[in-house]
KEKE-345726 format. One line per field, with one value per residue: residue in one letter; y, z, x of N, C-alpha, C, CB in turn. Coordinates in steps of 0.001 Angstrom, whole numbers, plus 500000, padded with zeros to 6 digits. Last residue first. Glycine has a CB too. Layout:
BEGIN
code: c(A_...)
n_py: c(Y_...)
n_pz: c(Z_...)
n_px: c(X_...)
ca_py: c(Y_...)
ca_pz: c(Z_...)
ca_px: c(X_...)
c_py: c(Y_...)
c_pz: c(Z_...)
c_px: c(X_...)
cb_py: c(Y_...)
cb_pz: c(Z_...)
cb_px: c(X_...)
***
This chain:
BEGIN
code: c(G_I_L_W_G_G_W_G_G_H_R_G_D_S_N_N_Y_V_N_G_S_S_T_Y_V_D_V_Y_D_G_A_S_L_T_R_V_Y_S_C_G_F_Q_N_H_Q_A_G_S_A_H_N_F_S_T_G_I_Q_D_R_S_G_N_L_R_S_Y_N_D_N_T_Q_G_S_S_N_S_M_G_W_H_F_F_F_Y_Q_G_D_V_P_A_T_F_R_G_N_S_N_N_Y_H_S_G_V_N_S_Y_I_A_N_A_H_C_R_W_V_N_G_S_T_N_G_A_L_N_P_N_G_V_H_F_S_P_N_N_P_K_S_V_Y_G)
n_py: c(505415_507357_509872_512451_515158_519194_522059_523766_525197_526072_525065_526903_529077_531116_531277_532679_532517_533775_535768_536695_534797_532696_531088_527819_525573_523100_520971_520018_516806_515733_512802_513460_512806_512898_513478_513729_515793_517501_520323_522769_526143_527673_531142_532634_533655_535025_534114_533223_533257_530193_528439_526039_524691_522383_520077_520701_522145_524545_527041_526063_525513_523070_523240_524206_523880_526999_529058_531486_532467_535609_536344_536300_536711_536250_534191_531012_528499_524765_522374_520219_516848_514443_511222_510734_508494_508783_509135_510685_513243_516182_518920_521205_524372_526732_528076_527602_524887_522254_518621_516957_515005_512377_513644_515874_516837_519749_522657_525142_526480_527888_529011_527811_528994_529273_532308_534930_536347_537010_535688_533847_533497_533464_532803_531363_528414_525687_523041_519962_516997_514494_512291_509347_506307_505109_503142_501692_501503_502969_502292_498707)
n_pz: c(510469_510455_508176_508725_508752_509801_510278_511391_511524_510122_507375_505114_503225_504246_507170_510662_514178_514998_517521_519386_519170_517274_514185_513470_511223_510465_509171_507933_506688_504665_506847_509722_512613_515565_516337_518231_518042_519015_519361_520325_520538_522033_521505_521035_524132_526321_528621_527766_527150_526593_524008_523330_521619_521318_520459_521619_522639_519622_517255_513821_511456_511684_514175_514839_516672_517807_519633_521335_522608_523615_523226_523727_520295_517289_516790_518477_516411_515953_514950_514694_513417_513690_513068_512425_512143_509541_506652_503939_503954_505384_504254_505598_505155_503975_501303_499516_499994_500942_501188_499251_497457_498013_499859_499699_500955_501683_500874_500533_497688_498925_502381_503756_506515_509223_509794_511916_514854_514634_511779_510171_508618_505865_504375_506288_508807_507816_505279_505691_504612_504780_503104_503028_501072_498531_497662_500801_502307_502508_500255_500208)
n_px: c(502622_504388_505243_507548_509340_510895_513039_515636_519319_521404_521586_520441_521676_520555_519941_518515_517506_514609_513429_510599_507522_506110_506629_505665_504922_501703_500069_496477_494410_494264_493503_494199_496803_498375_502178_504647_507919_510548_512499_514607_517156_519790_521022_524242_525841_525788_523372_520484_516546_514781_513039_510803_508517_505687_504052_501072_498905_498111_496796_496024_496244_496109_498292_501602_504564_506609_508827_510080_513492_515303_518940_521435_522733_520197_518199_518226_517809_516412_513599_511340_509773_507196_505317_501969_499717_496711_495190_496910_498673_498894_500806_502841_503427_504552_503619_505594_506137_504634_504595_504277_506056_506821_509263_511460_514628_516056_515593_517521_516966_514914_514342_511268_509075_507417_504986_505638_505618_509161_510869_511570_509241_510518_512893_513963_514191_515978_515556_513442_511782_509368_507113_505124_506233_506979_508473_507491_504047_501698_499824_500670)
ca_py: c(504274_506334_509146_511468_514736_517548_520870_522864_524604_526399_524937_526274_527046_530695_532044_531853_532546_532380_536139_536500_535802_533626_531795_529181_526198_524011_521095_520572_518339_517125_512986_512901_513592_512072_513860_513057_515106_516316_519559_521862_525141_526613_530252_532105_532854_535859_534621_532907_533678_531344_529206_527420_524540_523714_520434_519331_522184_523612_526346_526528_526924_523534_521683_524241_523213_525791_528481_530692_532384_533973_536450_536711_536352_536533_535307_532361_528824_526453_522943_521306_517801_515451_511703_511254_508895_508357_509176_509663_512780_514951_518518_519699_523296_526608_528148_528685_525862_523610_519813_517217_516684_512471_512676_516315_516355_518556_521968_524450_525011_526767_528759_528178_528896_528943_530590_533949_536254_536820_537137_533930_532534_533995_533764_532527_529531_526881_523970_521483_517890_516072_512681_510989_506709_506179_504586_502193_501074_503502_503757_500170)
ca_pz: c(510835_511204_508214_508108_509848_508713_510649_510221_512172_511542_508426_505803_503411_503052_506328_509343_513162_514617_515797_519073_519589_517994_515337_513500_512517_510113_509918_507866_507821_504400_505541_508999_511359_514768_515695_517284_518762_518371_519526_519614_520801_520848_521932_520135_522841_525113_528616_528599_526891_527746_524978_523880_521685_521445_519336_520709_523187_520793_518315_515170_511387_510735_513451_514422_515660_517758_518340_521438_521371_523723_522901_525102_521871_518598_515890_518375_517433_515698_515837_514300_514553_513373_513451_512022_512733_510171_507900_504193_502264_505204_504190_505028_505597_504603_502536_499167_500477_500541_502026_500576_497505_497824_499665_499916_500502_501319_500878_501974_498120_498127_500854_503782_505091_508609_509406_510758_513632_515111_512708_511360_509704_506460_503182_505181_507844_508835_506615_504989_505415_504610_504276_502572_502755_498774_498305_500262_501965_503342_500499_499964)
ca_px: c(501344_505179_504174_506833_508420_510668_511886_514832_517833_520909_522182_519884_521901_520211_521243_518427_518674_515311_513686_512114_507956_505431_507228_505449_505777_503494_500879_498030_495092_493862_493790_492976_496242_497643_500300_503532_506620_510259_511275_514424_515431_519451_520288_523019_525498_526271_524467_521114_517779_515297_514377_510988_509391_506247_505264_502014_500397_498102_498132_495466_496098_495209_497409_499816_503985_505626_508095_508857_512118_514314_517364_520323_522976_521038_519091_518163_518823_517132_515098_511733_510551_507652_506483_503207_500485_497541_495107_496403_498242_499061_499555_503128_502622_505071_503187_505126_507274_504721_505240_503039_505578_505629_508705_510071_513898_516247_514476_517073_518174_514716_515233_512481_509157_508553_505306_505391_504358_507745_510795_512862_509260_509669_511720_514814_513324_515848_516330_513348_512966_510063_508062_505041_506414_506101_509000_508578_505491_502860_500959_500324)
c_py: c(504986_505370_507996_510697_513633_516578_519921_522522_524489_526298_524498_525204_526523_529139_530948_532253_532288_533020_534800_536052_535463_535055_532927_529851_527432_524252_521970_520662_518439_517451_514085_513611_512565_513177_512951_513435_514071_515585_518606_520890_524126_526550_528761_530800_533044_534979_535433_533398_533705_532349_530067_527387_526079_523311_521769_520075_521308_523687_525285_525939_527322_524590_522681_523380_523752_525419_527260_530342_531311_534174_535021_537179_537226_536275_535849_533444_530330_527034_523925_522024_518559_516080_513427_512115_509587_509223_508510_510075_511240_514326_516867_519484_522082_525286_527957_529065_527395_524104_521280_518406_517191_513732_512584_514723_516674_517415_520547_523267_524481_525999_527615_528643_528718_528266_530235_532406_535868_536681_536311_535125_532899_533257_534051_533151_530383_528271_525150_522285_518934_516150_514007_511352_508195_506911_505125_502269_502050_502744_503652_501222)
c_pz: c(510324_510911_509201_508797_508460_509865_509543_510840_510740_512243_509780_507131_504580_502752_505335_508201_511706_513848_516007_517400_519595_518837_516277_514776_512214_511179_509659_508777_507487_505818_504934_507748_510774_513664_515040_517203_517336_519080_518836_520094_519995_521414_521388_521021_522179_523850_526615_528229_528356_527108_525599_524405_522272_521905_519715_520478_522567_521640_519298_516320_512922_511096_512750_513738_515918_516632_519001_519946_521386_522239_523030_524190_522928_519840_516544_517288_517069_516511_515237_515545_513930_514320_513125_512877_511974_511329_508779_505779_502603_504079_504043_505402_504763_505378_504083_500788_500174_501271_500611_501400_498441_497407_499473_499158_500770_500398_500370_501945_499713_498025_499681_502264_505003_507000_508921_510616_512573_514641_513608_512178_510885_507526_504328_504570_507641_507834_507350_506221_505121_505368_503999_503658_502742_499836_498668_499078_501043_503185_501192_500247)
c_px: c(500457_503921_504969_505617_508081_509727_511599_513733_516996_519915_522129_520538_521280_520924_520546_519674_518573_516241_514776_512110_509802_506045_506601_506138_505990_503836_502110_498769_496489_494097_493555_494270_495533_496751_499801_502341_506133_508806_510678_513094_515508_518187_519636_522093_524586_526315_524728_522687_518993_517084_514246_512276_509953_507869_505691_502688_501610_498897_497517_496533_496363_494859_496474_499458_502537_504926_507706_508767_511058_513402_516457_518893_521685_521374_520345_519221_518220_517750_515752_512906_511070_508846_506907_504062_501550_498344_496084_496177_497168_497901_499230_501128_502773_504440_503208_504041_506389_505301_505004_504021_504067_505000_507339_509231_512059_515910_515453_515967_518187_515919_514881_513056_510587_508484_506202_505554_504389_506627_509383_512105_510512_509809_510915_513687_513952_515007_515318_514427_513666_511316_508941_506663_506031_505537_508176_508525_506551_503907_501978_501138)
cb_py: c(503811_506689_508724_510602_516053_516387_521513_521498_525886_527259_525604_525801_526396_531854_531975_532185_531651_531134_538200_535154_536108_532789_532333_529420_525575_525581_520034_521692_518102_517443_512217_513637_514267_511062_515098_511866_516558_515374_520191_521271_525918_525061_530947_531395_531743_536483_533192_531563_535139_530063_529735_527866_523899_524719_520462_518382_521753_522494_527670_525897_527390_522845_520226_525352_521601_525931_528238_531500_532140_533847_536994_538430_537011_537187_536645_532645_528339_527532_521874_522091_517306_516154_510728_511901_508041_507912_508806_508425_512207_514359_519276_518357_523693_527717_527888_528432_525634_524285_519280_515368_517143_512063_512085_518146_515308_518322_522674_525634_525581_527116_528314_527054_530119_528032_529919_534357_537209_537486_539132_534472_531011_534120_532813_531820_530161_527382_524981_522286_517303_517356_511433_512103_506508_505928_505535_501670_499740_503600_504960_500490)
cb_pz: c(512437_512983_506648_507762_510712_508246_511020_509638_513505_511752_508448_504890_503686_502050_506905_508632_513545_513799_515141_520195_520992_518846_514829_513458_512880_509266_510158_507491_509852_503751_504919_509348_510303_515813_514578_517500_519353_518502_519579_519548_520321_520636_522170_518501_522931_525379_529252_528802_526230_529643_524463_524948_520572_522658_517640_519370_524623_520569_519460_515411_510769_510461_514782_513653_515690_518617_516859_522095_519852_525572_521277_526337_522342_518852_515560_519777_517205_515479_516025_513982_515480_513214_512793_510971_513418_509284_508125_503736_501026_506602_503107_506294_505633_504987_502353_497512_499397_500353_502552_501891_495689_498784_500399_498946_500752_501970_499837_502946_497866_496854_501266_504413_504256_509592_508617_509861_513226_515645_511521_510657_508975_505900_501630_503808_508246_509475_505895_504925_505674_505224_504558_503294_503471_498359_497616_500532_501183_504741_501201_500580)
cb_px: c(500910_505713_503529_507756_507036_512767_510413_515528_516902_520949_522382_519272_523691_520638_523341_516847_519569_514438_514543_512867_507118_504856_508279_503953_507189_503711_501074_498215_495088_492305_493310_490877_497326_496664_499989_503302_505140_511643_510503_515695_513783_520335_519571_523782_525344_527754_525537_520793_517459_515728_515415_509964_509693_505302_504769_501605_500322_498179_498966_493797_494595_494205_496357_499217_504221_504664_509032_507500_512685_512843_517222_521057_524837_520933_518210_518345_520692_516322_516301_510370_511561_506593_507393_502987_500760_498184_494028_497242_500186_499041_499048_504770_501248_505280_502729_504347_509003_503764_507435_502600_505221_505176_509029_509728_514468_516140_513106_516412_520083_514245_516774_513190_508573_509167_504598_506123_503843_507455_510308_514794_509487_508526_510648_515918_512147_517749_517837_511291_513901_509074_509095_502982_508185_505349_509643_509547_505312_502635_500447_499296)
***
């Protein structure tokens, strides 16, 4: 069926560059930082992964603050709404860029979408995508 290789929906993209690096934005990435997009269910124009089938999906996101001493609040949204699944937060400390990261499982129905949103702070970004990112795949 659909879940078997090579059709297992999955994606991995680099840190936000087009939008999402500042508060109030959904993460989207520079075109050269889309590392994989099996099944083309990730849409970089809106930063969404849309579930092609019902199931359990594993997601992750990670990154670092844009400057030292800065707090970031980033979270996963389901169909544009925040819940408590997939929240990452870092508290400003010292003179370094502060790291954040999160992994989580979501139960999705076909057509549900997930994105990552920055509600406060600025996420470090550049065009090569190596300072953060997000992704996910169907696990069952």
